[in-house]
MARVEX-47898 format. One record per residue (C-alpha): residue number from 1; residue in three letters; chain; x, y, z. Coordinates in pm, 1 decimal. Layout:
# MARVEX-47898
num; residu; chaine; x; y; z
NUM; ALA; A; X; Y; Z $
...
//
This chain:
# MARVEX-47898
num; residu; chaine; x; y; z
1; MET; A; 5702.8; 7895.3; 11506.8 $
2; VAL; A; 5940.7; 7711.0; 11717.6 $
3; LYS; A; 6292.4; 7588.7; 11773.4 $
4; ASN; A; 6171.4; 7297.7; 11982.9 $
5; ILE; A; 5993.2; 7152.0; 11681.5 $
6; MET; A; 6307.2; 7174.3; 11470.1 $
7; ALA; A; 6527.8; 7023.6; 11739.8 $
8; CYS; A; 6316.8; 6708.4; 11725.2 $
9; SER; A; 6280.4; 6696.7; 11346.6 $
10; VAL; A; 6608.5; 6795.8; 11180.4 $
11; LEU; A; 6756.7; 6447.5; 11219.3 $
12; ALA; A; 6443.3; 6288.0; 11080.1 $
13; ALA; A; 6453.1; 6532.8; 10790.1 $
14; THR; A; 6801.2; 6419.2; 10689.6 $
15; LEU; A; 6677.1; 6059.7; 10692.6 $
16; LEU; A; 6348.9; 6140.2; 10521.5 $
17; LEU; A; 6296.6; 5809.5; 10347.0 $
18; SER; A; 6464.2; 5575.3; 10589.7 $
19; GLY; A; 6258.8; 5343.3; 10801.6 $
20; CYS; A; 5948.2; 5370.6; 10585.0 $
21; GLY; A; 5943.4; 5001.2; 10507.9 $
22; GLY; A; 6023.6; 5019.7; 10135.8 $
23; SER; A; 6198.7; 4752.8; 9929.4 $
24; ASP; A; 6349.2; 4959.6; 9646.7 $
25; ALA; A; 6654.0; 5067.1; 9846.3 $
26; GLU; A; 6858.1; 5181.4; 9546.0 $
27; GLY; A; 6575.7; 5393.3; 9406.6 $
28; GLU; A; 6506.2; 5546.3; 9746.5 $
29; LEU; A; 6875.1; 5629.4; 9789.3 $
30; GLN; A; 6876.1; 5802.3; 9451.3 $
31; THR; A; 6566.3; 6000.7; 9543.8 $
32; GLN; A; 6713.6; 6099.5; 9880.2 $
33; GLN; A; 7031.2; 6217.0; 9704.4 $
34; MET; A; 6821.3; 6434.7; 9472.1 $
35; LEU; A; 6646.4; 6589.3; 9772.3 $
36; ASP; A; 6977.5; 6648.5; 9950.1 $
37; GLU; A; 7107.6; 6825.9; 9638.0 $
38; GLY; A; 6792.9; 7036.7; 9603.5 $
39; ASN; A; 6696.9; 6868.5; 9275.3 $
40; TYR; A; 6323.9; 6888.1; 9342.1 $
41; GLU; A; 6233.1; 6893.9; 8973.1 $
42; GLY; A; 6420.2; 6566.3; 8929.9 $
43; VAL; A; 6218.9; 6403.9; 9209.4 $
44; ILE; A; 5889.0; 6534.8; 9068.6 $
45; ALA; A; 5980.6; 6406.5; 8721.0 $
46; LYS; A; 6098.6; 6070.3; 8860.3 $
47; ILE; A; 5786.8; 5988.4; 9063.8 $
48; THR; A; 5501.5; 6037.0; 8818.9 $
49; ASN; A; 5276.7; 5769.0; 8967.4 $
50; PRO; A; 5317.8; 5766.6; 9347.0 $
51; VAL; A; 5211.6; 5445.0; 9514.4 $
52; THR; A; 5413.7; 5390.0; 9831.3 $
53; ASN; A; 5458.3; 5602.9; 10141.4 $
54; GLU; A; 5817.2; 5661.9; 10027.5 $
55; ASP; A; 5685.1; 5810.2; 9702.8 $
56; TYR; A; 5445.3; 6039.9; 9886.0 $
57; MET; A; 5709.1; 6153.6; 10137.4 $
58; ALA; A; 5960.1; 6226.6; 9860.7 $
59; LEU; A; 5712.1; 6423.6; 9651.0 $
60; ALA; A; 5592.9; 6617.8; 9953.9 $
61; ALA; A; 5951.6; 6715.3; 10037.9 $
62; ALA; A; 6021.2; 6806.7; 9673.9 $
63; TYR; A; 5722.8; 7039.6; 9655.5 $
64; MET; A; 5827.8; 7204.5; 9982.1 $
65; GLN; A; 6167.1; 7269.2; 9821.5 $
66; ARG; A; 6006.8; 7407.8; 9505.4 $
67; ALA; A; 5801.0; 7642.7; 9722.0 $
68; GLY; A; 6133.3; 7785.7; 9838.1 $
69; LEU; A; 6067.1; 7647.3; 10184.5 $
70; GLY; A; 6251.7; 7319.2; 10201.5 $
71; LEU; A; 6360.5; 7183.6; 10536.1 $
72; ALA; A; 6698.3; 7359.5; 10519.4 $
73; ASP; A; 6525.1; 7691.7; 10449.4 $
74; LEU; A; 6276.9; 7620.7; 10725.7 $
75; VAL; A; 6553.5; 7617.4; 10985.6 $
76; THR; A; 6643.5; 7974.9; 10886.8 $
77; VAL; A; 6281.7; 8090.3; 10874.0 $
78; ILE; A; 6200.7; 7956.4; 11217.8 $
79; ALA; A; 6522.8; 8090.7; 11368.5 $
80; ASP; A; 6441.8; 8435.7; 11226.9 $
81; SER; A; 6090.5; 8435.3; 11372.4 $
82; THR; A; 6182.6; 8310.8; 11717.6 $
83; GLU; A; 6478.2; 8548.1; 11756.6 $
84; ASP; A; 6290.4; 8859.8; 11642.7 $
85; GLU; A; 6227.7; 9058.9; 11961.1 $
86; ASN; A; 6019.1; 9324.0; 11782.3 $
87; ASP; A; 5736.8; 9095.2; 11666.3 $
88; GLU; A; 5522.0; 8818.3; 11803.8 $
89; ALA; A; 5640.0; 8476.5; 11686.8 $
90; PHE; A; 5375.3; 8416.5; 11421.4 $
91; THR; A; 5390.7; 8772.3; 11286.9 $
92; ALA; A; 5767.3; 8736.3; 11237.7 $
93; PHE; A; 5713.8; 8390.0; 11087.8 $
94; VAL; A; 5472.3; 8531.0; 10827.9 $
95; LYS; A; 5729.6; 8787.4; 10716.5 $
96; SER; A; 6013.6; 8534.3; 10702.0 $
97; VAL; A; 5805.8; 8292.2; 10493.4 $
98; LYS; A; 5723.7; 8570.3; 10247.5 $
99; GLU; A; 6092.7; 8648.4; 10201.5 $
100; LYS; A; 6178.4; 8284.0; 10128.1 $
101; SER; A; 5877.4; 8163.8; 9928.5 $
102; SER; A; 5873.6; 8125.1; 9549.4 $
103; SER; A; 5610.7; 8253.5; 9307.4 $
104; THR; A; 5443.2; 7908.7; 9307.5 $
105; ALA; A; 5459.2; 7858.8; 9684.4 $
106; LEU; A; 5083.5; 7838.5; 9742.0 $
107; GLN; A; 5026.6; 7567.0; 9482.0 $
108; ASP; A; 5339.6; 7375.7; 9584.2 $
109; LEU; A; 5265.9; 7380.4; 9957.0 $
110; GLU; A; 4910.8; 7266.7; 9882.8 $
111; LYS; A; 5052.5; 6964.3; 9699.6 $
112; SER; A; 5312.1; 6901.8; 9969.1 $
113; ALA; A; 5055.7; 6892.2; 10249.1 $
114; GLY; A; 4833.5; 6669.2; 10035.7 $
115; TYR; A; 5108.7; 6412.4; 9981.8 $
116; TYR; A; 5190.4; 6405.9; 10352.9 $
117; LYS; A; 4820.2; 6348.7; 10415.8 $
118; ASP; A; 4836.4; 6049.4; 10179.9 $
119; VAL; A; 5082.9; 5891.1; 10425.1 $
120; VAL; A; 4854.5; 5939.4; 10725.5 $
121; THR; A; 4506.8; 6091.6; 10719.1 $
122; ASP; A; 4446.6; 6133.6; 11092.0 $
123; CYS; A; 4733.4; 6270.2; 11299.5 $
124; SER; A; 4538.3; 6293.5; 11624.1 $
125; SER; A; 4587.2; 5933.1; 11738.4 $
126; SER; A; 4954.9; 5959.5; 11822.5 $
127; THR; A; 4963.2; 5631.0; 12017.3 $
128; THR; A; 4891.3; 5432.5; 11700.9 $
129; LEU; A; 5128.5; 5613.6; 11464.0 $
130; SER; A; 5456.0; 5467.9; 11345.5 $
131; THR; A; 5773.9; 5677.6; 11351.6 $
132; SER; A; 5747.8; 5753.0; 10979.8 $
133; GLN; A; 5381.6; 5850.4; 11020.0 $
134; GLU; A; 5473.3; 6086.0; 11304.1 $
135; ASP; A; 5732.7; 6244.9; 11072.6 $
136; ALA; A; 5466.7; 6282.4; 10802.4 $
137; CYS; A; 5232.2; 6451.0; 11050.9 $
138; LEU; A; 5504.4; 6689.5; 11165.7 $
139; TYR; A; 5600.8; 6787.9; 10809.7 $
140; ARG; A; 5236.1; 6814.7; 10706.1 $
141; GLY; A; 5174.6; 7051.5; 10995.5 $
142; LEU; A; 5473.8; 7261.6; 10896.9 $
143; ALA; A; 5366.8; 7266.6; 10530.8 $
144; GLN; A; 5014.8; 7374.8; 10626.5 $
145; THR; A; 5144.1; 7643.0; 10861.5 $
146; MET; A; 5379.1; 7775.7; 10595.1 $
147; LYS; A; 5093.6; 7772.3; 10342.5 $
148; ALA; A; 4881.0; 7988.0; 10571.8 $
149; SER; A; 5173.9; 8223.7; 10629.2 $
150; ALA; A; 5253.3; 8246.4; 10257.2 $
151; THR; A; 4890.2; 8331.0; 10182.9 $
152; ILE; A; 4892.4; 8619.5; 10429.6 $
153; GLY; A; 5199.2; 8757.3; 10252.6 $
154; TYR; A; 5029.5; 8702.9; 9917.9 $
155; ILE; A; 4715.9; 8904.8; 9995.9 $
156; ALA; A; 4918.0; 9205.3; 10115.8 $
157; ASP; A; 5115.8; 9454.0; 9912.0 $
158; ASP; A; 5407.7; 9496.1; 10154.5 $
159; ILE; A; 5420.3; 9239.9; 10434.8 $
160; SER; A; 5744.3; 9382.6; 10575.8 $
161; ASN; A; 5541.6; 9622.7; 10794.0 $
162; PHE; A; 5304.3; 9353.4; 10919.9 $
163; GLY; A; 5264.8; 9391.2; 11295.7 $
164; ASP; A; 5412.5; 9742.0; 11302.0 $
165; ASP; A; 5149.7; 9987.2; 11429.8 $
166; THR; A; 5380.5; 10286.1; 11375.2 $
167; VAL; A; 5335.6; 10280.7; 10995.8 $
168; PRO; A; 5023.3; 10332.0; 10781.9 $
169; ALA; A; 4808.8; 10026.4; 10715.2 $
170; ASP; A; 4870.9; 9827.7; 10396.4 $
171; PRO; A; 4576.3; 9916.1; 10163.2 $
172; LYS; A; 4580.8; 9581.3; 9980.8 $
173; LEU; A; 4573.9; 9378.0; 10303.2 $
174; LYS; A; 4292.2; 9596.7; 10433.6 $
175; ALA; A; 4101.2; 9543.8; 10107.2 $
176; SER; A; 4164.2; 9168.9; 10128.1 $
177; THR; A; 4015.7; 9144.7; 10476.6 $
178; CYS; A; 3719.1; 9353.7; 10365.1 $
179; ALA; A; 3664.9; 9114.6; 10072.7 $
180; MET; A; 3672.5; 8822.4; 10318.8 $
181; GLN; A; 3419.4; 9000.5; 10541.4 $
182; TYR; A; 3192.2; 9072.9; 10244.9 $
183; ALA; A; 3211.8; 8712.7; 10123.1 $
184; ASN; A; 3125.2; 8579.4; 10467.8 $
185; SER; A; 2841.6; 8829.3; 10524.4 $
186; LEU; A; 3035.5; 8995.2; 10807.7 $
187; PRO; A; 3029.7; 9373.1; 10867.7 $
188; THR; A; 3302.4; 9537.8; 10659.2 $
189; GLU; A; 3547.6; 9796.5; 10788.4 $
190; ALA; A; 3429.5; 10157.8; 10775.5 $
191; GLU; A; 3707.5; 10261.6; 10536.8 $
192; CYS; A; 3610.6; 9992.6; 10282.5 $
193; ALA; A; 3370.8; 10054.4; 9996.1 $
194; VAL; A; 3262.6; 9724.4; 9833.9 $
195; SER; A; 3069.9; 9693.3; 9508.2 $
196; SER; A; 2962.6; 9390.0; 9307.4 $
197; GLU; A; 3070.5; 9428.8; 8943.0 $
198; ASP; A; 2988.0; 9091.9; 8780.8 $
199; ALA; A; 2757.0; 8838.4; 8940.6 $
200; ASN; A; 2841.3; 8551.9; 8703.5 $
201; LEU; A; 3188.7; 8578.8; 8549.2 $
202; ILE; A; 3292.3; 8247.1; 8387.8 $
203; PHE; A; 3657.7; 8172.4; 8304.3 $
204; ALA; A; 3820.8; 7905.7; 8086.5 $
205; ASN; A; 3809.9; 7662.8; 8380.4 $
206; THR; A; 3428.0; 7678.2; 8340.8 $
207; LYS; A; 3397.7; 7796.5; 8702.5 $
208; SER; A; 3167.8; 8087.0; 8782.2 $
209; TYR; A; 3267.3; 8377.7; 9006.8 $
210; GLU; A; 3132.7; 8702.7; 9141.2 $
211; ARG; A; 3374.6; 8989.2; 9076.2 $
212; ILE; A; 3378.9; 9261.7; 9338.7 $
213; GLN; A; 3576.1; 9583.8; 9379.2 $
214; VAL; A; 3704.2; 9707.2; 9712.7 $
215; THR; A; 3808.3; 10071.9; 9740.2 $
216; ILE; A; 4036.9; 10195.0; 10018.9 $
217; GLY; A; 4087.0; 10568.1; 9986.7 $
218; ALA; A; 4236.8; 10627.5; 9641.9 $
219; ASP; A; 4313.5; 10256.5; 9582.3 $
220; THR; A; 4076.3; 10006.3; 9420.9 $
221; PHE; A; 4130.2; 9630.0; 9418.3 $
222; ASP; A; 3941.3; 9355.2; 9233.7 $
223; TYR; A; 3852.6; 9018.3; 9389.9 $
224; LEU; A; 3671.5; 8703.9; 9280.7 $
225; LEU; A; 3424.8; 8523.4; 9505.1 $
226; SER; A; 3331.4; 8157.6; 9468.7 $
227; GLY; A; 3010.6; 7989.9; 9577.8 $
228; SER; A; 2646.7; 8020.2; 9482.7 $
229; THR; A; 2516.5; 8076.9; 9835.9 $
230; SER; A; 2631.5; 8269.9; 10140.8 $
231; PRO; A; 2887.9; 8246.3; 10283.0 $
232; LYS; A; 3108.1; 8264.1; 9975.7 $
233; THR; A; 3486.8; 8241.9; 9965.5 $
234; THR; A; 3750.4; 8480.2; 9831.3 $
235; VAL; A; 3943.9; 8317.2; 9550.4 $
236; ILE; A; 4322.1; 8338.8; 9521.6 $
237; THR; A; 4408.7; 8519.2; 9198.5 $
238; GLN; A; 4733.3; 8583.7; 9016.8 $
239; GLY; A; 4776.0; 8845.1; 8745.4 $
240; TYR; A; 4516.7; 8920.2; 8479.9 $
241; CYS; A; 4366.4; 8714.5; 8198.4 $
242; THR; A; 4064.4; 8703.6; 7968.7 $
243; THR; A; 3768.5; 8480.1; 8040.5 $
244; ASP; A; 3860.3; 8271.8; 7733.4 $
245; SER; A; 4214.2; 8170.5; 7823.0 $
246; PHE; A; 4467.2; 8166.9; 8106.4 $
247; SER; A; 4744.8; 8248.7; 7859.9 $
248; PRO; A; 4879.4; 8507.4; 7862.5 $
249; ARG; A; 4851.1; 8574.4; 8234.6 $
250; LEU; A; 4957.4; 8939.7; 8252.4 $
251; GLU; A; 5133.0; 9072.9; 8559.7 $
252; GLN; A; 4969.4; 9412.9; 8519.1 $
253; LEU; A; 4719.2; 9583.2; 8291.4 $
254; ASP; A; 4803.9; 9842.5; 8031.7 $
255; GLY; A; 4576.0; 10058.9; 7819.9 $
256; ASN; A; 4268.9; 9901.3; 7659.9 $
257; GLU; A; 4341.1; 9562.5; 7816.8 $
258; THR; A; 4134.8; 9673.9; 8114.1 $
259; ASP; A; 3820.7; 9617.8; 7904.4 $
260; THR; A; 3883.5; 9248.1; 7841.5 $
261; TYR; A; 4118.1; 9132.8; 8118.7 $
262; TYR; A; 4018.0; 9049.5; 8474.6 $
263; VAL; A; 4193.1; 8938.2; 8791.0 $
264; CYS; A; 4275.3; 8577.4; 8712.6 $
265; PRO; A; 4201.9; 8275.0; 8936.4 $
266; ILE; A; 4500.2; 8050.7; 9008.4 $
267; THR; A; 4283.3; 7741.7; 8954.6 $
268; GLU; A; 4291.9; 7667.2; 8580.9 $
269; THR; A; 4092.0; 7342.9; 8547.1 $
270; ALA; A; 3736.5; 7248.4; 8633.7 $
271; GLU; A; 3854.9; 6940.9; 8826.4 $
272; ALA; A; 4102.6; 7124.1; 9049.4 $
273; GLU; A; 3992.0; 7229.4; 9394.7 $
274; GLU; A; 3950.9; 7605.4; 9421.6 $
275; LEU; A; 4226.0; 7780.3; 9615.3 $
276; THR; A; 4060.5; 8031.8; 9845.5 $
277; THR; A; 4183.9; 8264.4; 10115.2 $
278; GLU; A; 3966.5; 8093.8; 10374.1 $
279; ALA; A; 4095.3; 7744.3; 10289.2 $
280; LEU; A; 4458.8; 7847.8; 10260.6 $
281; ILE; A; 4461.1; 8039.8; 10589.0 $
282; VAL; A; 4179.8; 7923.3; 10818.2 $
283; ASP; A; 4164.6; 7553.7; 10725.3 $
284; ALA; A; 4541.9; 7529.0; 10684.9 $
285; LEU; A; 4604.2; 7682.9; 11026.8 $
286; ASN; A; 4364.3; 7444.1; 11196.7 $
287; ASP; A; 4501.5; 7139.2; 11017.0 $
288; GLY; A; 4861.0; 7247.0; 11071.2 $
289; VAL; A; 4819.6; 7297.4; 11445.1 $
290; ASP; A; 4625.2; 6971.9; 11480.4 $
291; SER; A; 4879.5; 6772.3; 11279.0 $
292; ILE; A; 5174.9; 6892.8; 11484.8 $
293; GLY; A; 4985.0; 6877.3; 11811.9 $
294; GLY; A; 4907.7; 6511.9; 11762.8 $
295; ILE; A; 5274.4; 6417.6; 11805.6 $
296; ALA; A; 5401.8; 6713.8; 12007.1 $
297; THR; A; 5625.6; 6684.2; 12311.3 $
298; GLU; A; 5543.7; 6903.0; 12610.9 $
299; ASP; A; 5783.9; 7174.1; 12489.0 $
300; MET; A; 5642.6; 7158.1; 12136.4 $
301; GLN; A; 5288.1; 7185.4; 12268.1 $
302; ALA; A; 5373.5; 7501.1; 12463.1 $
303; ASP; A; 5504.5; 7663.5; 12146.5 $
304; ILE; A; 5203.2; 7550.1; 11945.9 $
305; ASP; A; 4968.6; 7685.4; 12212.8 $
306; GLU; A; 5140.8; 8025.2; 12201.9 $
307; PHE; A; 5117.9; 8029.1; 11823.3 $
308; LYS; A; 4746.0; 7949.0; 11821.4 $
309; CYS; A; 4683.5; 8188.7; 12109.6 $
310; GLU; A; 4815.4; 8481.0; 11901.4 $
311; VAL; A; 4577.5; 8408.9; 11614.4 $
312; LEU; A; 4282.6; 8367.3; 11852.0 $
313; GLY; A; 4356.4; 8712.3; 11994.1 $
314; GLY; A; 4463.4; 8593.0; 12335.9 $
315; THR; A; 4764.1; 8670.1; 12554.1 $
316; TYR; A; 5008.6; 8389.6; 12625.7 $
317; ASN; A; 5207.7; 8366.1; 12947.6 $
318; GLY; A; 5255.5; 7996.4; 13010.0 $
319; SER; A; 4888.8; 7953.9; 12923.4 $
320; CYS; A; 4648.4; 8135.9; 12694.8 $
321; SER; A; 4395.2; 8390.6; 12818.3 $
322; VAL; A; 4134.2; 8235.9; 12585.2 $
323; SER; A; 4038.2; 7872.7; 12540.9 $
324; LEU; A; 4254.5; 7678.7; 12294.8 $
325; ASP; A; 3993.6; 7401.5; 12267.3 $
326; GLN; A; 3845.8; 7555.9; 11954.9 $
327; ASN; A; 3921.7; 7590.9; 11587.8 $
328; VAL; A; 4037.1; 7921.7; 11445.7 $
329; THR; A; 3750.7; 8085.8; 11254.3 $
330; THR; A; 3747.9; 8315.2; 10953.8 $
331; ALA; A; 3631.8; 8604.8; 11171.4 $
332; GLU; A; 3923.6; 8550.7; 11412.2 $
333; VAL; A; 4175.1; 8540.2; 11126.7 $
334; ILE; A; 4029.7; 8864.1; 10988.1 $
335; ASP; A; 4059.9; 9026.0; 11332.8 $
336; TYR; A; 4419.2; 8901.5; 11362.2 $
337; LEU; A; 4511.2; 9045.1; 11019.6 $
338; ASN; A; 4343.7; 9378.1; 11091.0 $
339; ASN; A; 4503.7; 9407.3; 11435.3 $
340; ASN; A; 4847.1; 9358.4; 11279.3 $
341; ASN; A; 4792.6; 9586.2; 10979.2 $
//
C-alpha cells in the first residue's frame, strides 16, 4: 500500500472526531484522548450503545488499535511495504501486517470496517460525501485491506517467505489454497490430496460444517467448510475444541484429545456472521479498493491500481496489463497466493 494515501490522511487521523457534527464536545474530547493514548479498551467499554457517527468512528478506530494496526502502526506498516525493494508492494504489505497484528486481528478488523460502514454505506459517490464521510471511507478501505492481508498471514504457517521463490513452498498455505479450490469446485493442485472426513459436523454455535483433510507430502491439515450447496466457503478456525463447547480452545492437540477435538471455528454464536477465507480476503479486497477509490486523488488512484493489478495477476507500469474494471475473484486470489508461495 501507499505513502500517498497516508500523506492525505495522517492529519485527519489526528483529528478523528473533529468536524463530525456532534454536540457532546467534552465526551468526544475524552474519547479522542483515550485513542491518542492507545486506550482502546477504554473506548470500547465507554461506548456500549453507539448511536452517532462520532461513536462509530471512535469504535472503529479503537478496534483497529486492538488489532495491533492502529493508525500510528499503519504508518510503519505502509512505509515498510513501499520501501521494500525485494517484494511487490502488496506482498511486502501482507508480511508487515502479519508482524504487527494481534491474535484477535481478524475479528477486530471485521468490527472496525463494520463501524466505518455504519458512517457511510456507499463510498462510490464521492461528490456527495462530507469530509468526515470521506475519512470514514478511507479508514474503512484501509481496515478492509489490512483484514485481507492479516487473513493471508493467518492461513500460512510462515508468511516471512511469502513472495520468495528461492525457498520451498509453505505447506499450510498450499493446503489452504487447495481447501479453497475444493470448496469452490475448482481443480486442486496436483500435490494436494483432499478427503472429506465429516459431512455434517455441528458445533456449539449450532452451525453445521463439512470437515475435510488436505495432505501435502508428509503434512496433513484439517479445514471446515460452510454451506449446504456448491460453492462452499472455507471457514476461519482457531485452535481445537469439542463440538459441545468452545472452552477450552486448545492451541494444539495432545494424546487422546485427537478423538474428541476438532479444528475450531472462530464464530461462536449462531447469530454471528461466519468468518470465511473468501469473505475476509476476496470480499474485503474488493470493498477496500472500492472504498478508497471513491475518494482517491490521482496519485492515490495510481497506487490503488498497482495494488489491484498485482492481485489480478497483471503487470503495472503506469497502467495495468489487465483490465481493472472488474472485481477480484476467488480464483484470482488463489492464483495470486500460489504464485507467491
